[in-house]
C-alpha positions in Angstrom: 117.2 101.1 51.8 120.9 101.7 51.3 124.5 101.5 52.5 127.3 104.0 51.8 130.9 103.5 52.8 134.4 105.0 52.4 137.8 103.8 53.6 141.6 103.8 53.2 141.2 100.3 51.8 141.2 99.0 48.3 137.7 98.4 46.8 135.7 98.8 50.0 132.6 98.4 48.0 133.4 94.8 47.3 133.2 93.8 50.9 131.2 96.2 53.1 127.8 97.0 51.5 125.2 94.3 51.0 121.5 94.6 50.1 118.5 92.7 48.8 115.4 94.3 47.4 112.5 94.0 49.8 114.6 92.2 52.4 117.2 94.5 54.0 120.7 96.0 54.0 123.9 95.0 55.8 127.2 96.7 56.4 130.1 94.4 57.5 133.4 96.1 58.3 136.7 95.9 60.2 137.6 92.4 59.4 134.6 92.4 57.2 132.8 89.0 56.6 130.8 88.7 53.4 129.7 85.3 54.7 128.1 86.9 57.7 126.4 89.6 55.6 125.0 86.9 53.3 123.8 84.9 56.2 122.1 88.0 57.7 120.2 88.7 54.5 119.1 85.0 54.3 117.8 85.2 57.9 115.9 88.5 57.3 114.5 87.0 54.1 113.1 84.2 56.2 111.4 86.7 58.5 113.8 87.0 61.3 114.2 90.4 62.9 117.6 92.1 62.9 118.1 91.8 66.7 117.7 88.0 66.5 119.9 87.9 63.4 122.7 89.8 65.0 122.5 87.7 68.2 122.8 84.5 66.1 125.7 85.9 64.0 127.7 86.9 67.1 127.1 83.6 68.8 128.3 81.7 65.7 131.3 84.0 65.3 132.2 84.2 69.0 136.0 83.9 68.5 136.2 86.8 66.1 133.1 88.9 67.0 135.3 91.3 69.0 137.2 92.3 65.8 134.2 93.0 63.6 131.7 95.8 63.1 128.2 95.0 61.8 125.0 96.9 61.1 121.7 95.9 59.4 118.2 97.1 58.7 115.3 95.2 57.3 112.6 96.3 54.9 110.3 97.3 57.8 112.9 99.7 59.2 114.0 97.6 62.1 117.7 98.1 62.7 120.6 97.1 64.9 124.4 97.4 65.0 127.4 95.8 66.7 130.6 97.6 67.6 133.2 95.8 69.7 134.6 97.4 72.8 137.8 99.3 72.3 139.7 97.0 74.6 139.1 94.1 72.3 139.3 95.9 69.0 142.4 96.6 66.9 144.5 99.1 68.9 145.4 100.8 65.6 141.8 101.5 64.9 142.1 104.7 66.9 138.3 105.3 67.2 135.4 102.9 66.9 131.8 104.0 67.3 128.2 103.9 66.2 125.3 106.3 66.4 121.6 106.0 65.3 118.9 108.2 64.0 115.3 107.3 63.5 116.0 105.9 60.1 119.7 105.2 59.9 122.8 103.8 61.6 126.1 105.6 61.4 129.1 103.6 62.3 132.8 103.5 61.7 136.3 102.4 62.8 139.8 103.7 62.1 138.2 107.1 62.4 139.9 110.4 63.3 137.5 110.7 66.2 133.8 110.8 67.4 133.3 114.1 65.4 133.2 112.0 62.2 130.1 110.1 63.2 128.5 113.2 64.6 129.0 115.1 61.4 127.5 112.2 59.4 124.5 111.9 61.6 123.9 115.6 61.6 124.0 115.9 57.8 121.8 112.9 57.2 119.1 114.2 59.6 119.3 117.7 58.1 118.7 116.4 54.6 115.8 114.2 55.7 113.8 117.4 56.2 114.4 118.5 52.6 112.9 115.5 50.9 116.0 114.7 48.8 116.6 111.1 47.8 118.2 108.5 50.1 121.2 108.3 47.8 121.9 112.0 48.2 121.5 111.7 52.0 124.0 108.9 52.1 126.5 110.6 49.9 126.2 113.8 51.9 126.8 112.0 55.1 129.9 110.4 53.7 131.2 113.8 52.5 130.5 115.4 55.9 132.3 112.6 57.7 135.3 113.0 55.4 135.4 116.7 56.0 135.3 116.0 59.8 138.5 113.8 59.6 137.2 110.6 58.1 139.5 107.6 58.1 142.6 108.6 60.0 144.7 106.5 57.7 143.7 108.4 54.6 141.5 107.9 51.5 141.2 105.3 48.8 137.8 103.9 48.0 134.1 104.5 48.4 130.8 102.9 47.4 127.0 103.3 47.6 124.3 100.7 47.2 120.6 101.4 47.3 117.7 99.0 46.7 113.9 99.2 46.9 112.2 98.3 50.2 109.7 96.3 48.2 110.2 93.4 46.0 109.5 93.8 42.3 108.8 97.5 42.5 112.1 98.8 41.0 112.8 98.1 37.3 116.4 97.4 38.4 117.1 95.4 41.5 119.9 97.8 42.4 118.5 101.3 42.1 121.9 102.8 42.9 125.1 100.7 42.8 128.4 102.5 42.3 132.0 102.0 43.4 135.2 103.9 43.4 137.9 101.3 44.1 141.2 103.3 44.1 141.2 107.1 44.0 142.9 110.1 45.8 139.4 111.6 46.5 137.0 108.6 46.3 134.0 110.3 47.8 134.2 113.2 45.5 134.6 110.8 42.6 131.6 108.8 43.8 129.5 111.9 43.9 130.6 112.9 40.4 129.7 109.5 39.0 126.3 109.6 40.7 125.6 113.1 39.2 126.7 111.9 35.8 124.5 108.9 35.8 121.4 110.6 37.0 122.0 113.9 35.2 121.4 115.9 38.3 120.8 119.7 38.1 123.4 122.2 39.2 121.9 122.4 42.7 124.3 120.5 44.9 122.7 118.9 47.9 126.1 117.7 49.1 127.2 121.2 50.3 
């Protein structure tokens, strides 16, 4: 399970991606709430399904729910997302949206347009057929979205976090955990770091 993110925001990896081995993953963005992400993981750890978790979080956060974007998936692959309606969202966000595939949620705000999400979904699904790792699929989706316009405000940071779907299987709790906090081309830098760490061959799955 994993989360990848990029934004014209300093150190997006410190607030958006959350994950727990054998439990689930959460992305909280646009007025991100780490408290909500931690609560979501606690509830999933206790056996609550994502749909119930999201309903409870929105009910508890009713005054600000219209300003937040949230997605989660548990270790069984059950997933759900929340994107506020455009009339209640930040008018400067330009484009809010979310899409789903069988195994993923693609969502964003402050985007250049719907083509960003479409490009990300297309690339993720395309690479699923090749058998490449989840980390590569997530990085490729970020790259595709960036090339389709990405964050209309510009570029600054990116991050990827991947954990095992089963507890105690991975030697390291975080199988992949990298951040680029402030860079002119953060997604490219994140890809470079990932390749460096895992000594990947010259074949580039990102193209």
